[in-house]
C-alpha positions as CSV (number, residue, x, y, z in Angstrom):
1,M,24.7,-22.2,25.3
2,S,21.6,-21.0,27.1
3,T,21.5,-17.5,25.2
4,I,21.9,-19.6,21.8
5,R,19.1,-21.7,23.0
6,R,16.9,-18.7,23.9
7,L,17.2,-17.0,20.6
8,T,16.1,-19.9,18.5
9,G,12.6,-20.4,17.1
10,P,10.3,-17.5,17.6
11,A,12.5,-15.5,19.8
12,A,15.2,-15.6,16.8
13,F,12.6,-14.7,14.4
14,A,11.1,-11.9,16.5
15,L,14.8,-10.3,16.8
16,L,15.4,-10.6,13.1
17,H,12.1,-8.7,12.8
18,R,12.9,-6.0,15.1
19,L,16.3,-5.6,13.3
20,A,14.9,-5.4,9.9
21,P,14.9,-2.0,8.3
22,R,11.9,0.1,8.9
23,T,11.9,1.9,5.7
24,L,11.2,0.6,2.2
25,R,14.4,2.4,1.2
26,G,16.4,0.7,3.9
27,R,14.6,-2.8,3.1
28,L,15.1,-2.4,-0.7
29,S,18.7,-1.6,0.0
30,L,19.1,-4.6,2.2
31,V,17.8,-6.6,-0.5
32,A,20.2,-5.2,-2.9
33,L,23.2,-5.8,-0.7
34,T,22.0,-9.3,0.1
35,T,21.7,-10.1,-3.4
36,A,25.1,-8.6,-4.4
37,T,26.8,-10.3,-1.5
38,L,25.8,-13.8,-2.7
39,L,26.6,-12.9,-6.3
40,M,29.9,-11.4,-5.4
41,L,30.4,-14.6,-3.2
42,V,29.8,-17.0,-6.2
43,L,32.0,-14.7,-8.2
44,T,34.9,-14.6,-5.9
45,V,35.2,-18.3,-5.4
46,A,34.8,-19.1,-9.0
47,F,37.7,-16.5,-9.8
48,N,40.0,-18.0,-7.1
49,A,39.2,-21.6,-8.0
50,V,39.9,-20.6,-11.4
51,A,43.0,-18.7,-10.5
52,G,44.4,-21.7,-8.4
53,H,43.9,-24.1,-11.1
54,R,45.9,-21.6,-13.6
55,L,48.7,-21.3,-11.0
56,Q,49.0,-25.0,-10.6
57,H,49.0,-25.6,-14.5
58,Q,51.7,-23.1,-14.7
59,A,53.7,-25.1,-12.0
60,D,53.1,-28.3,-13.8
61,D,54.3,-26.7,-16.8
62,E,57.5,-25.7,-15.5
63,L,58.3,-29.1,-13.9
64,R,57.5,-30.8,-17.0
65,T,60.0,-28.4,-19.1
66,R,62.7,-29.1,-16.4
67,A,62.0,-32.8,-16.5
68,A,62.3,-32.8,-20.4
69,A,65.6,-30.6,-20.3
70,V,67.3,-33.4,-17.8
71,A,65.7,-36.3,-19.9
72,T,68.6,-35.1,-22.7
73,T,71.0,-35.7,-20.2
74,I,70.0,-39.4,-19.8
75,D,71.5,-42.2,-21.8
76,T,69.3,-45.4,-22.1
77,S,70.9,-46.8,-25.1
78,G,73.8,-48.7,-23.6
79,P,74.0,-52.0,-21.2
80,K,72.9,-49.5,-18.2
81,V,71.3,-46.2,-17.8
82,R,73.7,-43.5,-17.6
83,V,73.4,-39.9,-16.6
84,L,75.7,-37.7,-18.8
85,E,77.5,-34.9,-16.9
86,T,77.5,-31.7,-18.7
87,S,78.8,-28.2,-17.9
88,H,76.6,-25.7,-15.7
89,D,74.2,-28.4,-15.1
90,E,73.8,-27.4,-11.2
91,L,70.7,-25.7,-12.2
92,L,69.3,-28.8,-13.9
93,D,70.2,-31.1,-10.7
94,T,68.4,-29.1,-8.5
95,N,65.1,-30.6,-7.1
96,V,65.8,-33.5,-9.5
97,W,65.7,-37.3,-9.0
98,I,66.9,-39.8,-11.6
99,Y,65.8,-43.4,-11.6
100,A,66.5,-46.5,-13.6
101,G,63.6,-48.4,-13.1
102,R,63.0,-48.4,-9.3
103,R,66.7,-47.5,-8.5
104,L,67.7,-44.1,-7.8
105,L,70.6,-43.0,-9.7
106,E,70.8,-39.2,-8.4
107,A,68.8,-37.1,-5.8
108,P,69.5,-33.6,-5.1
109,P,71.5,-32.9,-2.2
110,N,69.6,-32.6,1.2
111,A,66.6,-34.0,0.0
112,G,65.6,-35.4,3.1
113,P,62.1,-36.6,3.4
114,V,61.1,-35.3,0.1
115,T,62.9,-38.6,-1.4
116,P,60.2,-41.0,-0.3
117,V,57.6,-39.2,-2.0
118,A,59.6,-38.9,-5.4
119,D,60.4,-42.8,-4.8
120,A,56.6,-43.5,-4.6
121,L,55.8,-41.3,-7.4
122,A,58.6,-43.0,-9.8
123,G,57.3,-46.2,-8.7
124,R,53.8,-45.7,-10.1
125,G,55.3,-44.9,-13.5
126,G,54.0,-42.7,-16.1
127,R,53.4,-39.1,-16.0
128,R,51.9,-38.0,-12.7
129,C,52.0,-34.8,-10.4
130,V,51.5,-34.7,-6.6
131,T,51.6,-32.2,-4.1
132,T,53.0,-32.4,-0.7
133,D,53.7,-30.3,2.7
134,V,57.0,-31.9,3.5
135,D,59.3,-29.1,4.5
136,G,57.0,-26.8,2.8
137,P,54.6,-26.9,0.1
138,L,56.1,-28.7,-2.9
139,R,54.6,-29.9,-6.2
140,L,56.7,-33.1,-7.7
141,C,56.1,-34.3,-11.3
142,S,57.5,-37.5,-12.8
143,Q,58.5,-38.0,-16.6
144,P,59.4,-41.2,-18.0
145,V,62.3,-41.1,-20.4
146,S,61.8,-42.9,-23.7
147,G,64.3,-44.8,-26.1
148,G,66.8,-47.6,-25.7
149,G,65.9,-50.6,-23.8
150,H,66.2,-49.6,-20.3
151,E,63.3,-47.7,-18.6
152,A,64.3,-44.4,-16.8
153,T,62.3,-41.9,-14.8
154,V,62.8,-38.0,-14.0
155,V,61.1,-36.7,-11.0
156,T,61.2,-32.8,-10.6
157,A,60.1,-30.7,-7.5
158,L,58.9,-27.1,-7.3
159,D,58.4,-25.2,-4.2
160,L,54.8,-23.7,-4.5
161,S,55.2,-20.8,-1.8
162,P,55.3,-18.2,-4.3
163,Y,52.2,-19.6,-6.2
164,R,50.3,-19.8,-2.9
165,S,51.5,-16.1,-2.1
166,S,50.1,-15.1,-5.5
167,A,46.9,-17.1,-4.9
168,D,46.4,-15.3,-1.4
169,T,47.4,-12.1,-2.8
170,L,44.6,-12.7,-5.6
171,L,42.0,-13.8,-2.8
172,L,42.9,-10.6,-0.4
173,G,42.4,-8.6,-3.4
174,S,39.3,-9.9,-4.7
175,L,37.8,-9.7,-1.2
176,A,38.7,-6.1,-0.7
177,L,37.2,-5.5,-4.4
178,D,34.1,-7.1,-3.1
179,V,34.0,-5.0,0.0
180,V,34.3,-1.8,-2.2
181,M,31.5,-3.0,-4.7
182,L,29.2,-4.0,-1.8
183,A,29.6,-0.4,-0.1
184,C,29.3,1.1,-3.6
185,T,25.9,-1.3,-4.3
186,Y,24.6,-0.3,-0.9
187,A,25.1,3.3,-1.6
188,L,24.1,3.8,-5.1
189,T,20.9,1.4,-4.3
190,R,20.0,3.7,-1.1
191,L,20.7,6.8,-3.5
192,A,18.7,5.6,-6.4
193,V,15.7,4.5,-4.2
194,G,15.6,7.6,-2.4
195,R,15.4,9.4,-5.6
196,A,13.0,7.1,-6.9
197,L,10.6,7.6,-3.8
198,R,11.0,11.4,-3.7
199,P,8.0,11.7,-6.1
200,V,6.0,9.2,-4.0
201,R,6.7,11.1,-0.8
202,A,5.7,14.5,-2.5
203,M,2.6,13.1,-3.7
204,T,1.7,11.8,-0.4
205,D,2.5,15.2,1.3
206,Q,0.2,16.8,-1.6
207,A,-2.5,14.5,-1.0
208,T,-2.4,14.9,2.7
209,Q,-2.5,18.6,2.2
210,W,-5.4,18.5,-0.2
211,S,-7.3,16.3,2.1
212,A,-7.1,18.6,5.1
213,V,-8.3,21.5,3.1
214,T,-11.0,19.3,0.7
215,S,-9.4,20.8,-2.3
216,E,-10.5,19.7,-5.8
217,Q,-7.2,19.5,-7.2
218,R,-6.0,15.9,-8.3
219,F,-3.2,14.0,-9.6
220,A,-4.7,13.1,-12.9
221,G,-3.5,16.4,-14.7
222,V,-0.1,15.7,-14.0
223,R,2.5,13.3,-16.1
224,H,3.8,10.8,-14.0
225,P,5.6,7.5,-15.0
226,A,3.3,4.3,-15.4
227,E,3.8,3.2,-11.8
228,L,3.2,6.8,-10.1
229,A,0.3,7.4,-12.4
230,R,-1.5,4.4,-11.1
231,L,-0.6,5.6,-7.4
232,G,-2.1,9.1,-8.6
233,R,-5.2,7.6,-9.6
234,S,-5.4,5.7,-6.5
235,L,-5.0,8.8,-4.4
236,D,-7.4,10.6,-6.5
237,A,-9.9,8.2,-5.8
238,I,-9.5,8.4,-1.8
239,L,-9.4,12.1,-2.1
240,D,-12.7,11.6,-3.7
241,R,-14.1,9.5,-1.3
242,I,-13.0,11.8,1.5
243,R,-14.4,14.7,-0.2
244,T,-17.9,13.0,-0.5
245,L,-17.8,11.8,3.1
246,L,-17.0,15.2,4.4
247,R,-19.8,16.5,1.9
248,H,-22.2,13.9,3.4
249,E,-21.1,14.9,6.9
250,R,-21.8,18.5,6.3
251,Q,-25.1,17.8,4.7
252,L,-26.3,15.6,7.6
253,T,-25.2,18.2,9.8
254,G,-27.0,21.0,8.0
255,E,-30.4,18.7,7.5
256,L,-30.3,17.7,11.2
257,S,-29.8,21.3,12.2
258,H,-32.7,22.4,9.6
259,E,-35.1,19.9,11.0
260,L,-34.4,20.1,14.8
261,R,-34.8,24.1,14.5
262,T,-38.5,24.0,14.8
263,P,-39.2,21.5,17.6
264,L,-36.3,23.3,19.6
265,S,-37.9,26.7,19.0
266,R,-41.3,25.2,20.4
267,I,-39.3,23.9,23.3
268,I,-37.6,27.2,23.8
269,A,-40.7,29.2,23.6
270,E,-42.9,27.3,25.9
271,L,-40.0,27.4,28.7
272,D,-39.7,30.9,28.2
273,W,-43.6,31.4,28.5
274,W,-43.7,29.0,31.4
275,R,-40.9,31.0,33.5
276,T,-42.3,34.3,32.6
277,H,-46.0,33.9,33.4
278,P,-47.7,32.0,36.3
279,R,-49.2,28.9,35.2
280,T,-51.9,26.8,36.6
281,D,-51.2,23.2,37.0
282,D,-53.4,22.1,33.9
283,Q,-51.2,24.8,32.0
284,T,-48.0,23.5,33.4
285,R,-48.9,19.8,32.2
286,T,-49.7,21.3,28.8
287,T,-46.5,22.7,28.5
288,H,-44.8,19.4,29.7
289,Q,-46.9,17.6,26.8
290,V,-45.7,20.1,24.4
291,I,-42.1,19.9,25.5
292,A,-42.4,15.9,25.2
293,D,-44.0,16.2,22.0
294,A,-41.3,18.5,20.6
295,A,-38.4,16.1,22.3
296,E,-40.2,13.2,20.8
297,S,-40.3,14.7,17.5
298,M,-36.5,15.5,18.0
299,R,-35.7,12.1,18.5
300,A,-37.8,10.9,15.5
301,I,-36.1,13.3,13.3
302,C,-32.8,12.3,14.5
303,D,-33.5,8.6,13.9
304,T,-34.9,9.2,10.6
305,L,-32.0,11.2,9.2
306,L,-29.3,9.0,10.9
307,D,-30.9,5.8,9.6
308,D,-31.1,7.4,6.3
309,A,-27.6,8.4,6.2
310,R,-26.5,4.9,7.1
311,G,-28.8,3.3,4.3
312,G,-31.1,1.6,7.0
313,A,-34.6,2.6,8.1
314,P,-36.1,4.8,5.3
315,T,-36.3,1.7,3.0
316,A,-37.6,-0.4,5.8
317,P,-41.3,-1.4,5.4
318,G,-43.8,0.3,7.2
319,T,-47.2,2.2,6.3
320,A,-48.7,5.5,7.3
321,E,-52.1,7.0,6.9
322,V,-51.7,10.3,4.8
323,L,-54.4,12.6,6.1
324,P,-53.9,12.2,9.8
325,T,-50.1,12.6,9.6
326,L,-50.7,15.8,7.5
327,H,-53.1,16.9,10.2
328,G,-50.7,16.2,13.1
329,L,-48.1,17.7,11.1
330,A,-50.1,20.8,10.4
331,E,-50.7,21.2,14.1
332,A,-47.3,20.9,15.2
333,L,-46.0,23.8,12.7
334,D,-45.9,27.3,13.8
335,V,-48.6,28.5,11.4
336,P,-49.2,32.3,11.2
337,S,-52.7,33.4,12.3
338,H,-53.7,34.9,9.0
339,L,-52.9,31.5,7.1
340,A,-55.3,29.0,6.6
341,V,-53.8,25.4,6.1
342,T,-56.3,22.7,4.6
343,A,-55.5,19.2,4.1
344,E,-58.2,16.9,2.0
345,G,-58.6,14.0,0.0
346,P,-59.7,10.5,0.3
347,R,-58.5,8.1,2.8
348,L,-55.1,6.7,1.7
349,V,-52.2,4.7,3.2
350,A,-48.7,5.4,2.0
351,G,-45.9,2.8,2.0
352,V,-43.7,4.5,4.1
353,P,-43.3,4.7,8.0
354,P,-45.1,7.8,9.8
355,A,-41.9,9.3,10.5
356,L,-40.4,9.3,7.1
357,L,-43.7,10.8,5.8
358,E,-43.5,13.6,8.2
359,R,-39.9,14.2,7.1
360,I,-40.7,14.4,3.4
361,V,-43.7,16.5,3.8
362,S,-42.5,18.9,6.6
363,P,-40.3,21.1,4.5
364,L,-42.6,21.4,1.8
365,L,-45.3,22.3,4.2
366,A,-42.9,24.6,6.1
367,N,-41.7,26.6,2.9
368,A,-45.4,26.8,1.9
369,C,-46.3,28.3,5.3
370,R,-43.3,30.9,4.9
371,Y,-44.1,32.1,1.8
372,A,-47.8,32.0,1.3
373,R,-50.0,35.1,1.6
374,S,-53.3,33.7,2.9
375,S,-53.8,29.8,2.4
376,V,-51.9,26.5,1.8
377,A,-53.4,23.6,0.7
378,V,-52.7,20.1,1.0
379,R,-54.4,17.5,-1.5
380,T,-54.0,13.7,-2.0
381,S,-55.0,11.6,-4.1
382,R,-54.4,7.9,-5.8
383,T,-52.1,7.3,-8.8
384,P,-51.8,3.7,-10.3
385,D,-48.3,3.5,-8.9
386,G,-49.4,5.0,-5.4
387,V,-50.2,7.9,-3.5
388,R,-49.8,11.7,-4.6
389,I,-49.6,14.6,-2.2
390,A,-49.8,17.9,-3.6
391,V,-48.5,21.1,-1.6
392,T,-50.0,24.1,-2.8
393,D,-49.5,27.9,-1.6
394,D,-50.5,31.6,-2.8
395,G,-47.2,32.9,-2.4
396,P,-44.8,34.7,-4.9
397,G,-43.7,31.3,-6.6
398,V,-40.5,30.5,-7.8
399,P,-38.7,32.5,-10.0
400,P,-38.2,30.6,-13.5
401,P,-34.3,31.4,-13.9
402,F,-33.9,29.6,-10.1
403,A,-36.3,26.3,-11.1
404,A,-33.5,24.3,-12.3
405,R,-31.4,24.9,-9.0
406,L,-34.4,24.3,-6.8
407,F,-33.4,21.1,-5.2
408,E,-29.6,22.0,-4.9
409,P,-28.7,22.1,-1.3
410,G,-27.8,25.5,0.1
411,Q,-29.6,27.3,-2.8
412,R,-32.0,29.9,-2.2
413,A,-33.9,32.1,-4.7
414,D,-33.4,35.4,-2.8
415,P,-31.4,34.8,0.4
416,G,-32.5,38.7,1.4
417,D,-35.9,37.9,1.5
418,G,-36.3,38.4,5.4
419,H,-37.2,34.6,5.6
420,S,-34.8,32.3,7.6
421,G,-33.8,29.0,5.8
422,A,-30.5,27.2,4.7
423,G,-31.8,25.9,1.3
424,L,-31.8,22.2,2.8
425,G,-35.4,21.2,3.2
426,L,-36.3,20.7,-0.5
427,P,-33.2,18.6,-1.2
428,L,-33.9,16.7,1.9
429,A,-37.4,15.9,0.9
430,R,-36.5,14.6,-2.4
431,R,-33.6,12.6,-1.0
432,L,-35.8,10.9,1.5
433,A,-38.6,10.3,-1.0
434,R,-36.3,8.8,-3.6
435,S,-35.0,6.5,-0.6
436,A,-38.5,4.9,-0.3
437,G,-38.7,4.6,-4.1
438,G,-40.8,8.1,-4.5
439,E,-40.1,11.5,-5.9
440,V,-40.5,14.9,-5.1
441,T,-41.1,17.3,-8.2
442,Y,-41.9,21.1,-8.5
443,D,-45.0,22.1,-10.8
444,P,-43.5,25.0,-13.1
445,G,-47.1,25.0,-14.8
446,H,-48.6,26.3,-11.6
447,T,-49.2,29.8,-11.5
448,S,-50.0,32.1,-8.6
449,G,-48.1,30.5,-6.3
450,A,-46.2,27.2,-6.2
451,R,-46.9,24.1,-6.1
452,F,-45.0,20.8,-5.1
453,V,-45.6,17.1,-5.9
454,I,-44.8,14.1,-3.8
455,S,-45.1,10.6,-5.3
456,L,-45.0,8.0,-2.8
457,P,-45.7,3.9,-2.8
458,A,-48.8,2.9,-1.7
459,G,-48.8,0.9,1.4
């Protein structure tokens, strides 16, 4: 009893949950088996009820046929009811009671305790049938005898054992058939569901493989049923999102590597110089300051790019004085000794944070210093929409066939030109400018070098 109590309520529900199939195939098979069981139960009960009623109707028909045959041997036309004797009437007298009114005229030998049941049935009059279990299952029916001036009644009895045996046989046969049908239903359901889910498993495995290698293959080009086509579209969308995330991850990694390379090179160079040459205290403090400034620049780069990747700080409010920021950026760059870098223009304030302004201008200024022959000019001006910064160099310029791919990540006009670079600076500058509501464009009309124009909102 205590075990039953422990399995009631939440404990019983948890037990059923643990016993439930873990796979969709098993669950659908269990649902089909449960549904088929309920249906077979209803059909079995209905079938056996109809069969039992039919067998009882057959027994009643046989009893009434025998009663009608016995009634032909009863004479009710005289002063009293008489039973006419006929030859070979032993079969007619088997399990037969004849009454004149309520008085018993004839009864089968060894009727025993069945006679009171027949007496009661005859006393009620009319055509009636009852079932009794006296000395085994018996069915008794009464049949009034019409004609003459006297009332007579014939009661016949029939052993129901053969009928009940037939009913039991039908019940066992139907139960055996139910078991076979349920087993076939379960097996066929598992087979059908397994075959139906086979394409789903194949699509899942294929999607896992494609996501691992970032393949461009998709399910849209393969013909599937409507349900699988919808699943294929969902998997294609997931694969596209995975590919986009991986592309953004690679882009962010490349941009961080690209932007951190310059301050990291400064730190390494200062440390190498400090270790290999004697330094005074003032020189050591200067080296420390250079390293600290480079580390701070690295921190600002990381914060700016990571916030931009999260969609945060690059669009946050902030202002920066353009010329001081440009002068500081020019001093921080490793400018060759033969190169003159000038920044001029009116005093302007851009509507972006200083760190973001540095990250936008830095790739353009670094490229200009890398390819310029003798000079780089940075000029600022005011526009109706904000601030304009033009970065111009006197280098070889951009080949016209390459101009269309200039802002594509990883693209370089001449990878073998002897200059380091991964082709990420210009796309980064344009993306950061656009995140702040600005733009970076290339001026194809400029000759004798290259000119890039930055447009930013005013502060």
